[in-house]
N, C-alpha and C positions, 0 to 999 in steps of 0.2 A: 185035771188041767193045772197049770201053774201060771199065776197072774204075772203080767208085765209090771215091773216095778217103776213107777214114775219118778223120774230123777229131777227133783226141784233144783238141785245145784246146777245142773247142766242147762235147764231151761231159764234159770235166772241169769245165767251168763250171757245167754242170747239177748235177753231183754236189756241187760246192763250195757252190752255192746252197742245196741241201738241207742240207748240213752247217752252214751258217750258222744256220739255224733251230734245229738241234739244239744248237748251242753257246749260242744265246740261251736256250733252255729250261734247259740246265744251269746257266747263270749265275743264273737265278731261284732255283735250288736251292742256290746257294752254291758251285758248282764251276766253276772257270775252267780249261778244259783247257790243259795246257802241254806243249810238246815241247822236249826238250833235244837238240841236235845237237853231236856231237864231231867236229872235223875236225883232223887231224894233218898239218900242212905240206902241204895239199892242192894239187894241180896246178890249172892254170887252169880245167879242165872241172869239177873237184870244186867249185871256188870258185863257179863260175857256178851249179851245180846247188844248192848250199847257199843261195845267194842267192834262187833261185827258190822254195825251201822256205820261206824267211823271208817272201817276199812272199805266198805262199799262206796262211801262218798269219795274217798281218795282214788279209788279205781276209776270212777266215772268223771271226776273233776268238779264235784260239788264241794264247796266249802263247808266245813263242819265246825259248829260252835257247841261246846259241851259246858253245862253248868251243873256241877256236882255239889249238892247242897246237904247239910247235915240233917239227921232225923228230927231235930228240934226246931227247924226252921219254921217261922210263923206263916200262916196263911197269907197274911197282908204282905209279907215280903215276897211270897211266890207270886201273888197277884200283881205287885208292882214289877217284878221281873218280866212277867208275861206282857204287861203294858209296854215296857221298854222294847221288848222283841217286836211287838206288833208294829211299833214305830220305826224300827230299824230297817232301812231300805236294803241292807246287805242280807237280811234274813228273809227267805221266801216261805220256809216251812217251819212250824213249831211243833214239837212233839214233847209231851210230858210223860215219862215212863210211869206206868201204873203197876201195882197199886201205890197209893200215897199213904203216909202215916195217918192213923185214925183221927188225929186232931185237925186234919185238913179235909175240907169237903171237896171231893173230886169234881163234882158237878160245877162247883163255883170256878175251879181252875179251867176245866174244859170249856165252860161258857165264856170265859174271859179271852180265849184265843181267837184271834181274828178269823173269821169264816174264810178269808182269802189265804190264810196260812195254815188252816186246819188239815194238814196232809194225812192225818189219821182218820179224818171223816168221822169225828165224834161229836162235833158241835150239833145241837139240835137243828140248827138252820140247814146245815149240810145233810143230816139225816133226813129231814123233810124233803130235800131235793132228791134224795135216793128213793124215798117212798113214792114220790109222784113220778119217778121215771126220768128225772133230768138231773142226774148227779153232776156236781162240779168235780168232786174227787170220788173215787171208789174206796170203800174200807179195805185196808191192806191185806188182811189174811183172807177174807171171803174173795177178794178179786184175785188173789194168788191162787186160790182153789179153783176159780173158774178158768184160769190159764192152764192149770194141770188137766182139768176136764177136757178143755178145748184141744189139748195136745193129743188126747186119745183118739180124736176124730169123731167122737160121738156127737150127735145132734141132740141137745137137751130138750128141744121142743117135744112135748107130749109124753116125756119120760116121767116115770114115778121117781120123785126125789124125796129122800127122807133126811132130815137134819136132826141129829140127836144133840140137844142143847139149845137153850134160848137166851144166851147172854146177849147184852147190847154190842159186845165187841165182835163176836163171830156168828152165834146162832141166828139171831134175827136178821142182820144184813145178809148173811148167807142165803136165807130163804128168800129175801127180796131179789137178790141177783139171779138166783135160779128161776124165780117167777118171771123176771124180766126176759129171760130167754124161753118162756112158755113151758117151763117145767110144771108138773103137778106136784105141789110141794106140801109135805107134812112135816110139822115141827114137833119133836117129841121132847119130853122132860120128865121130872120126877113123878108127876102125877099121871103119866101116860099108862093106860091099861094095856097089858100084854105087848110090852115093848118088842119082844122078839117077833111077834107076828107082824107088827107094823114094818119093822126093819126088813123082814123077808120079802116085802112087796117092792122094795127099792131097786130100781135100775142104777140109781146113783145114791150112794149112802155116805153122808158126811157126819163123822163123829167128833164132837167138840164139847166134851164134858170135863175132862181131866180126872177120869176114873180108870185106873189101870186095867187093861185087858177085859173091859166090860163087853165088848163086841166079840162074840165068838162065831165059829164057823156055822153053827146051826141057826144063827140069826141073819145069815146073808144068803141072798138069792144067787144061784149059780150064774156066773157071767157078769155080776154087778161090778160097777166101779166103786171102790171104797177109799175114801180120803180120810186120813187120820190126823185130826187137828190137835186133839187133846194130848197134853204131856204131863206125866207124873214122875216124880223122883222116889225110887224105892229106898228101902232101908239101907241097901248096900251102896247107895249113891248113884246107881244107874238110872237111866231114863227109860220110861215105859210109856207107850201110847195107849189110847182108849181101845185100839183094835188088837186082838190076839193075832199078831202077824203071821206066825208060823202055820196056824190053823187056816186063817181066812185066805191067805195067799193061795191055797189049794182050791178055793171055791170062786174067788173073784177073778174078773178078766184083767183088772188093773187095780193096783194099790200103791199107797205111799208108805215109806218107813217113817219112823219117828225123826231120824236124823237124815238130812238131805232130802227131805220131802217139802212139807209146807213151809218150814222156817225160812229157807232161802227165798222163797217166792214172796213171802210177806215183806221182806226187806226190799226185794226188787220193786214191788208196788209202791212202797214208801219212796224209793228214789224216783220212781216214775211221777208220783204226785208232786214231788218237790220240783222236778223239772217243768211239769205242767203249770205249777203255781208261778215259777219264774217266767215262763213263756207268756202267761196271761198278762204280766206286767207290761209287755209290749205288744200284746194282741195276737201272738203267734199261737198260743194254746196248743202245744204238742199234745197229740193223742197217743 
């Protein structure tokens, strides 16, 4: 069998098309959605990602504010910037590109962002709402993965779902979103015994570790949906996912590529959260 390749680029275009209409509606009511992005001496990958976000904002009609800071910026300066953005009525979403330099405590910055503008869904308050099943915002990458799974037409309810990786950004919230759809969820990590055996149980397998080609065909159940979130850069500069695509695509029923897969969906959900945050200002709360 040969897997259907899930096209995140095309699906994200559909989502952004719908958001464009929502933004136009908001503007008739005097609200122009705005997203502020803070980047501290970002590497090449972060720079590219931020540029894509700016492009997405321009396509949809969201105003983009970028704050590009040097690597020696103080934590106090960054906290003061966040407070200014919290108070700025033109800014509806605030995103701080991670990771930050080691002298800055990421938790302090995340916790300083207003829960009403936390479009990444990193603030503990919003994470708590997610855990209890009443999220204000959905975490961008996991929610993008759910859209890709939904596109396959599969009903998550009752399915064996395995998430490889337990990060706060992807692994843990991914498990929560699958659980919210009544999936039977197992989270794997570096201490998991017989990872291959656990992965082979999965009807839906999400790999989010950042270890090149760690998921091979012998670890995948025939007909499974395989979503590759992890990205590694090889010595030659090329990008590689957690899933050995050429092998696994012969076993899975649906699969994502490293490029054009989860990445565009992450950004689409970020745009969706920003529009939602703007809509909440006037009580519209676009879904």
